[in-house]
C-alpha positions as CSV (number, residue, x, y, z in Angstrom):
1,M,64.0,-25.5,49.0
2,K,67.5,-24.3,48.3
3,F,66.7,-24.4,45.0
4,F,63.3,-23.2,45.1
5,N,64.5,-20.6,47.5
6,R,67.1,-19.6,44.7
7,L,64.3,-19.1,42.3
8,L,62.3,-16.9,44.2
9,K,65.6,-14.7,45.0
10,L,65.6,-14.4,41.4
11,G,62.4,-13.1,40.2
12,V,61.7,-16.7,38.8
13,I,58.7,-17.3,40.5
14,S,57.2,-13.8,40.2
15,W,57.8,-13.7,36.6
16,I,56.1,-17.4,35.5
17,C,52.8,-16.4,38.3
18,I,52.9,-12.8,36.4
19,I,52.7,-14.6,32.8
20,I,50.4,-17.3,33.8
21,I,48.1,-14.4,35.6
22,W,48.3,-12.5,32.0
23,E,47.8,-16.1,30.2
24,I,44.6,-16.1,31.8
25,A,43.4,-12.8,31.5
26,S,43.7,-12.6,27.9
27,K,41.6,-15.7,28.0
28,F,39.1,-13.3,28.6
29,S,39.8,-10.4,26.5
30,N,40.0,-9.6,23.1
31,P,43.1,-10.6,21.6
32,D,43.8,-7.6,19.5
33,F,43.4,-5.3,23.0
34,F,44.9,-7.4,25.1
35,P,47.0,-10.6,23.4
36,G,48.2,-13.2,25.9
37,P,52.5,-14.1,25.8
38,V,52.1,-16.5,23.7
39,A,50.8,-14.1,20.9
40,V,53.2,-11.2,21.6
41,I,55.9,-14.4,21.1
42,L,54.4,-14.7,17.7
43,G,54.4,-11.5,17.0
44,G,57.6,-10.4,18.2
45,S,59.1,-13.2,16.0
46,D,58.2,-11.5,13.1
47,L,59.9,-8.2,14.2
48,I,63.2,-10.8,14.8
49,K,62.8,-11.9,11.5
50,D,63.7,-9.3,9.9
51,G,66.4,-7.6,12.1
52,S,64.6,-4.0,12.9
53,L,63.6,-5.2,17.0
54,F,67.5,-5.4,17.2
55,Q,67.9,-2.3,15.5
56,F,65.7,-0.2,17.2
57,I,67.0,-1.6,20.1
58,G,70.4,-0.6,19.2
59,I,69.8,2.5,17.9
60,S,67.2,3.5,21.8
61,L,70.4,2.3,23.4
62,G,72.5,4.1,21.8
63,R,70.6,7.4,22.2
64,I,70.2,6.7,25.6
65,V,73.7,6.2,26.9
66,S,75.1,9.1,24.7
67,G,72.5,11.5,26.0
68,W,73.3,9.9,29.4
69,I,76.7,10.2,29.9
70,L,77.1,13.8,28.9
71,G,74.5,15.0,31.6
72,N,77.1,13.2,34.0
73,I,80.2,14.8,31.9
74,I,78.4,17.9,32.9
75,G,76.4,17.0,36.7
76,I,78.8,15.4,38.3
77,P,81.3,18.1,38.1
78,I,79.0,20.5,39.3
79,G,77.3,18.8,41.9
80,L,80.8,18.2,43.2
81,L,81.1,22.0,43.2
82,M,77.9,22.9,44.7
83,G,78.8,20.6,47.8
84,K,82.6,22.4,48.0
85,I,81.5,25.9,47.7
86,K,79.1,28.3,48.8
87,L,78.9,30.6,46.2
88,V,78.4,27.1,43.5
89,K,75.8,26.4,45.8
90,M,74.3,29.6,46.0
91,L,74.3,30.6,42.1
92,V,73.4,27.5,40.8
93,D,70.6,25.5,43.4
94,P,68.2,28.5,42.1
95,V,68.3,27.1,38.9
96,L,68.8,23.1,39.7
97,N,65.5,23.9,41.7
98,F,64.0,25.4,38.3
99,F,64.5,23.0,36.1
100,R,64.5,19.5,37.8
101,F,61.0,20.8,37.7
102,V,59.8,21.0,34.5
103,P,60.2,17.6,32.8
104,A,61.8,17.1,29.8
105,L,59.7,16.1,27.6
106,A,58.5,19.7,28.0
107,F,61.4,20.9,25.5
108,L,61.1,18.2,23.2
109,T,58.9,21.0,21.0
110,L,61.5,23.6,21.4
111,F,64.6,21.0,21.0
112,L,63.4,20.0,17.8
113,L,63.0,23.6,17.1
114,W,66.6,24.8,18.1
115,F,68.4,21.3,16.7
116,G,66.3,19.6,14.1
117,V,65.0,16.1,13.8
118,G,68.2,14.3,13.9
119,E,70.1,12.6,16.9
120,T,71.5,16.0,18.6
121,G,67.6,17.0,19.6
122,K,67.4,13.6,21.3
123,I,70.5,13.3,22.8
124,I,70.6,16.9,24.5
125,L,67.0,16.2,25.8
126,I,68.2,12.8,27.3
127,M,71.3,14.8,28.7
128,Y,69.0,17.9,29.8
129,A,66.8,14.6,32.2
130,T,70.0,13.1,33.2
131,T,72.1,16.5,34.6
132,F,69.9,17.4,37.5
133,T,69.3,14.1,38.5
134,V,73.2,13.5,38.9
135,M,73.6,16.9,40.4
136,L,71.4,17.1,42.7
137,N,72.2,13.7,44.1
138,T,76.2,14.2,44.0
139,E,75.4,17.7,46.4
140,A,73.9,15.7,49.1
141,G,76.9,13.7,48.9
142,V,79.1,16.0,48.9
143,S,77.6,17.7,51.9
144,N,76.9,14.4,54.2
145,V,80.8,13.9,54.0
146,Q,81.6,13.7,57.3
147,K,83.4,17.7,58.1
148,E,85.8,15.6,60.8
149,K,87.3,13.1,57.6
150,I,88.0,16.9,55.9
151,R,89.4,18.4,59.5
152,A,91.9,15.5,59.3
153,A,93.2,15.6,56.2
154,R,93.7,18.8,56.4
155,C,95.4,18.7,59.4
156,L,98.0,16.2,57.5
157,G,98.6,18.8,55.2
158,A,96.4,17.3,52.0
159,S,95.5,20.1,49.8
160,E,92.0,21.0,48.7
161,F,93.0,19.2,45.3
162,Q,94.1,16.1,47.6
163,I,91.2,16.5,49.8
164,M,88.5,16.3,46.6
165,F,89.9,13.4,45.0
166,N,90.9,11.4,48.2
167,V,88.5,12.4,51.1
168,I,84.7,13.8,49.2
169,I,84.6,11.5,46.5
170,P,85.4,8.3,47.4
171,A,82.7,9.2,50.7
172,A,79.9,11.0,47.8
173,I,80.5,7.7,45.4
174,P,77.3,6.1,46.9
175,Y,75.4,8.8,46.0
176,I,76.3,9.7,42.7
177,F,75.5,6.4,41.6
178,T,72.5,6.2,43.0
179,G,72.4,10.0,40.6
180,M,73.6,7.9,38.0
181,R,71.0,4.8,38.4
182,L,67.7,7.1,39.0
183,A,69.3,9.7,36.0
184,M,68.6,6.2,33.4
185,G,65.3,5.5,34.4
186,G,64.7,9.6,33.2
187,S,66.7,9.3,30.0
188,F,64.2,6.1,29.3
189,G,61.3,8.2,29.6
190,A,63.0,11.0,27.6
191,I,63.8,8.9,24.5
192,V,60.6,7.0,24.1
193,G,58.7,10.3,24.3
194,A,61.4,11.8,21.4
195,E,60.9,9.0,19.6
196,M,57.6,8.4,19.3
197,L,57.3,12.3,18.3
198,A,59.9,13.0,16.0
199,A,61.3,9.8,15.2
200,N,61.9,6.5,12.3
201,K,63.2,4.0,13.9
202,G,63.7,3.3,18.2
203,I,61.6,1.7,20.6
204,G,59.3,4.5,21.3
205,Y,58.8,4.6,17.5
206,L,57.8,1.3,17.0
207,I,55.7,1.7,20.0
208,W,53.7,4.6,18.8
209,T,54.0,3.3,15.6
210,S,52.0,0.1,16.1
211,R,48.9,1.5,16.5
212,L,48.6,2.6,13.1
213,Y,49.0,-1.0,12.2
214,F,46.9,-2.5,15.5
215,K,49.3,-4.4,16.2
216,T,48.6,-3.9,20.3
217,E,51.6,-7.1,20.4
218,W,54.0,-5.0,19.0
219,I,53.2,-2.7,21.5
220,F,53.7,-5.4,24.5
221,I,57.0,-6.1,22.7
222,G,58.2,-2.4,22.8
223,L,57.6,-2.0,26.9
224,I,59.5,-5.5,27.5
225,C,62.4,-4.8,25.7
226,L,62.4,-1.4,27.4
227,G,61.7,-3.0,30.7
228,L,64.4,-5.3,29.4
229,M,67.2,-2.9,28.8
230,G,66.0,-0.4,32.1
231,Y,67.0,-3.7,34.0
232,F,70.3,-4.5,32.3
233,T,71.6,-1.0,32.0
234,D,70.9,-0.7,35.8
235,K,72.4,-4.6,37.0
236,I,75.6,-3.5,34.5
237,L,75.7,0.2,36.4
238,V,75.4,-1.6,39.9
239,T,77.9,-4.4,39.2
240,I,80.3,-1.1,38.6
241,A,79.0,0.8,41.6
242,S,79.6,-2.5,43.8
243,L,83.5,-2.9,42.7
244,T,84.0,1.2,43.1
245,M,82.9,1.1,46.7
246,K,84.5,-2.4,47.5
247,K,88.1,0.1,45.8
248,Y,87.4,2.2,48.4
249,G,86.4,0.3,51.3
250,I,82.6,0.1,51.2
251,S,81.2,-3.3,50.4
252,N,77.4,-3.0,51.6
253,K,75.5,-2.4,48.2
254,G,72.9,-1.0,50.8
255,N,75.4,1.9,50.9
256,I,74.1,2.8,47.5
257,K,71.6,5.9,48.8
258,N,68.0,6.7,47.3
259,V,68.4,11.0,48.3
260,A,65.9,12.0,44.8
């Protein structure tokens, strides 16, 4: 029973059920339109043998991580300043609340014109998809810091610099990491669209060009790769978040807020 509960907790049982349902459903469908898991695995073996699948995964992941890191570098400091300084919030908030509703893919054509079809345009697109989500969550985290903690730090003679790094940032860490996780999801959406329209390598490119060869199983392989990439990157980020929060005495993973 303990072994079953462990498998259930890990999600193994859920995925076994999904695969069984998928295989049964494929038996009642045209395999060219809805291939089963066995057909998908066989189709994926061709991509693995020639090395293209792992190459595409590495290229897409490199673009995602590069743009995501740049978005965090921009979004976190601005979010901290927005939460700390009212003037900065008044200046940035209208811009933030405008552009965060404009999806990254809406800028794809412009970015291609401005930066070309190379890596720069794709990375900047992902950076755009990341920045505003991180900024919003960071600002919310700073705004929710208890004022008593800040007043107590000032009474003890702490400077504004010390208050920022020893009071505000530790208290806002759950919100910051939530923003980073949500932004990672947005980054995956942006890169798929960019690679579909302006790339000759990557998972998005694989999904888009599979239709030309009528390789439906390759589309499923691309979708599975995206899910696995997202799953493992999120697990890594949650682990880093847990270690960071533990350092500051926040041990409950539930403290990673979802405010977006």
